[in-house]
N, C-alpha and C positions, 0 to 999 in steps of 0.2 A: 591315402589317396582313395577316392570313391571308386566303386566297381566300374562305373562307366569309363573312368580314366584308364583302368587296366585293359578294358576291351578296346578302347581307342588305341592304346599302345600296341596291342596284339594286331589290330587292323592295320596299323602303320607298318609293322613288321611283315605282315602278309603282303602288303602292297609292294614292298621292296623286293621280296622273293618273287612275286609275280613278274616284276619288271626284269629281274635277272633271268627267269626261266622262259619268258615269252617274248618280251619286247627286244631284249638285247640280241638273242639269236636271229630274230628277223632282221634287225639292223645289220648284223654281220653278214647275213645272207645277201642283203642288198649291196653291201660293199663288195662282196666277192663277185657278184654279177657285174658290177660296174668296173671291175678290174683294179679296185683300190687295195685289195689285200689278197694274199694267197690262201687257198683252201688249207685247213688244218692248223691255222695260226691261232684260232680261238679255242678256248677250253672252258666248258661249263661243268661244274661239279655240285652235287648235292650230297651232304654228309651228315653224320650223327655220331655221338659218342658221349664222353663224360668229361667233367671239369672238376678240378680240385683247387679251390682258391685258398688263400691265407691272407689275414689282415695284420698289418703292422700294429704292434702294441705301444709304439713310441708316441709321445705326445707331451703336452704341457698341462699339468694339473692345476686346478684352483688351489692356491696355497693358503688363503685366508678366507674363511667364511665371514660374512658381515655380522657385526654385533648389534643386538637389538637396542632400541631406544630405551633409555632409563625412565622409570617412573617409580613412585612410592605407593605401596599398597595401603589399604585401609588399616592394616595392622602396624603401619609405620616402618615397614621393611623395604629395602631397595629391591626392585625387580626390573625386568626388561621385557619389552614387547617382542613376541616371537611369531614368525610365520609358520613354524612347524616344530614339533618335538623330535622329529626323526633325524635331524641333521644339524650340524653347525652349533651355533650359540644356543639354540633351543635345547638340543640334547645335553649340552654341557650344563646349562642352568638347571634343567630337571634333575640330572644326576647329582649335582652339588646339593640341591635341596633334599634329595633322597638320602644322601650320605649323612646330612645333619639329622634327618628324621630317625635314621638308624641309630645314631649316637644318643638322641634324646630318649628313644624307646628301648634301647638296648637289644634290638633285634635286627635281623638282616632285611634289607629292602632290595628288591631286584632293580637293577639299573637298565636303562634302555641301551641297546646297541646302536650307535650312530651309523648312518649311511656314509659318513665322510670318506672312509678308506675305499669303499666300493666304487663310489661315483667319481673319485679322482683317479681312476684307472680306466683303460679302454673298455673292458667289459664286453667286447663284441667279437663275434665269430661269424664266418660265412661257411655254410655247409656245402659239401660236394653235391653234384647233381648232373642231370642230363644236359647235353648241348646239341643243337642242330642248326643247320644253316646252308648257305650256298656261296660258291666262289666263282668268279668270272676272271679268266686270264687271257692274255694275248702275248704271243712270242714276239720279242724284239730282235733276238738273234738265235743262233742254234742253242745256246745255253741260257740266255737271259729272257725272262718274261715279267710282265707287269700283272699284278693281281689285285682285285678288289673283292671284298666279301662282306656279308652280313650274317650274323648268327644270333641265336637266342640261347641263353644259359639259365637253367633253373637252379640257382644257387642261393638259397634263402639266407638273409642276414638276420642274426639273432643275438641274444645275450648268452654269454658263456655260462656253464654250469656253476662256476664259482661265484659269478655275479648274482645269479638267481638265489643261490644258497645264502649269500650275504643279506639280500633283501628279506628272505624268509626269517633269518635270525632277528632282524630288526622288527619284523612284524610280531613275532612271538614275544619279544622283550617288551614291546609296547603294552600288550595285554597284561603281562606279568607285573610290569612296573606300576601301571595305573591301578591294577587290582590291589597291590600291596599298599599304595598310597591312599586310596579311597577307603580301604578297610580300616585305616587308622584315623579317619576323619569322622566328624559327627553327622554322618549321612546314612541313608538306607536306600533300598531299591537300586543298588549299583548295577549298572550294565556296561561292561567294557568289551569292546570287540575291535579287531583289526583284520583287514582283508588285503590280499595281494593278488593282482591280476596282471598277466603279461599277454600282450596282443600277439597275433601272428606276425611274423616278419615279412618284409617285402621279398617276393620270391623270384624275380627274374631280372636279367640284364640283357639289353640289346647292344651288340658290339659291332661297330662298322669299322672295317680296316682297309688299308691300302698298303701295298708293298712290292718288293721285287723278289723273285725266286731265281736261284742260280743252280743249274744242273751240275752236280759235282762229278758224277760218273754215270755212264750209260753202258749196259751190257745186255745185248739182246733186247728182251722185252722189259727189263728192269732198269729203273733209273733211281738215283739218289740225289736229293736236292737240299739246299738250305734256303731260308727266307728271312727277310728283315723288313720292318715297316712300322706303321703307327696307325692310330685311329682314335675312336671315341667310344667310351662305355657309357651307356645311358641306363639309369636305374628305373625299374618299374615297380609300382606299389609303394606302400608306406614302409617306413623303417619300423623297427620294433619299438614297443612302448611298454612301460611298466607303471602301475599305479598302486600306491600304498594308501589305504584309508584307515585311520584309527579314530575311534569315537568312544566317548564315555558319557553316561547320563546317570543322574542320581537325584535324590531329594534331600535338600539341606534341612536338618531338624525334622525330617519326615513330611514336610509340607511344601517346601519351595523347590520346584523342579529346575534343574540346570542341565544343559546339554551342549557339548562342543564336539566339533569334528575337525580332524587334522588330515589334509589330503596332500599327497606328494605324487607328482607325475614325472617320470624320467623318459625323455624322448631322445631320438637320434636325429641330429641335424646334419644332412649331407647334401652335396650338390646333385642336381638332376643328371649331370653329365660330367665326365672327366676325361682328359686326354690320356693316352696310353702309348707305350712302345711295345712292339711285338718282335720276337725272334723265334725261330723254329726250324723244322726240317722234317724229312720223311722219305718214303719210297713210293714209286708208282709201278704198276704192272699192267702192261698193255694186253688186254684180252683179245682185242682186234685192232687193226690199224687206227680206228677212230674211237674206241671205247676202252676203258680200263678202270682199275681200282687204285685208290690212293690211301696209304696209311700215313697219318700226320700227327706230330706233337708240337705244341706251341706254348711259349711262355710269354705272358703279357705282364706289364708292370705299370702302375699308376700311383699318383700321389694319394696318400690317405688324408682326406679332408673331412672325415666324419667326426662330429663332436657330440658329447653328452650334455644335454640341457636338462636342468632340474627346476621344477616349478613347485612352489609351496603355497597353498591357499587355505587358510583357516576359515572355519565357519562356526559362528556361535548362534544357537537358536534362541530367538526372542521368547520370553515367557510372560504370562500375565502378571506374575508376582515378581517384583524386582528386589534383589538382595545381592550380597557379596559374601564370598567365603575366602578368607585370606589365611595363609600359613604363618607360623611364627618363626620360620627359618630365614636364613640369610644366604642366598637370595630367597625372596619370598615368592610363593606361587599364589596367584589370585584368580578366582573364578567369579565372574560377575554377569548379572542380567540387569544391572542398574544403568540407566541411561547416563552417560558422561563418566562412568567409572569403568576403566578398561580391565579386561581379562589379560593375563599374561600371554595367552594364545590369542592375541588381538592385533598383530601387525598387519600391514597391507601385504597382499600377495607378492611373492618375490620370484624372479627368474634369474638363474645362474648358469653360466656355461662352466661346468665343473671339470671337463677334460676336452682339450682341443687336440685332435689326432694329427700325427705327422708321420714321416717315413714313407715307405713304399709298400703298397699291396701287390700281391702276386696272384696270377691266375694261370694254372697249367691245364691244358686241354689235350685229350687223346681222342682222335676221330678216325673213322673209316668212311670213305666216300666213293661214289661212282661218278666218273667223268666221261664227257664226250667231246671230241674234237670236231670242229667244223670250219 
């Protein structure tokens, strides 16, 4: 999400707080003057604290990656068009060819580590962070009150350490596998590289709630209460993103340049807002008849609708001299700059939802606030 959108989100949050802190008390004052409500039935609180969220790891993984379209190489060997060597059928075909190369040459060839296992799990975590907001309540009876609130929690969504480690292993294996492969080919000027970049995660949630609070016990200036309700959690900022880019370049027979790039992007697809339920409780201490302090703990739960989306997009650099390099393995690997003759890394870009989240996410907050009755 662009920076301007985050500022707009923050501005909207500020407007809601301003309404609670300024407009609502004035409206309540007008109601008291008109005799429509009794003094002291309204409560306005401003609070801050910390939040500890957890994300469900349940979900539905992609069970079968698509198989590339068949074609025959210039060497007469069967091959398949692939959108990437990093996952699915592309990784399998490359490793099968490397296994045969190892048998032919009698030496070990490094295999690529596919992303398949990593991207078919949740791979997400949400960090703990600060929370602040405001609540407005109105007494319905001696023990029961209605409450609305709005808060902002700084709890970044990101990839787990294990997920990041899996991507790094795949990156390293790309360099090693193509280094071994091209060292065995009639080429020189070999340049193999792979990079991994992970973006900053979306850092905030705006949470709007409404519910009922019930006073369980009151002793002097201290009261204990329970609450239950629901609301809406709105995500601010972009979700995390990881990109793997592998490339190799070489000169066939020392004079014919060839260059290909393999790019994979892993994104998080999540709704901008999700319904949630809230339960909690706490204690209040009256400093004066109209002001006090509140300690509060709340648990909210919502559906986990976040999915991992994988995009593979190959790129073959055109060259002034056209030629083809084909392996003698089965399956065959083909590198081509000749018009009308495909490279094995020559499929159309592909987009796959590799994991669809399910289950319940949880969000626990601990806050301390100052309130005023009017």
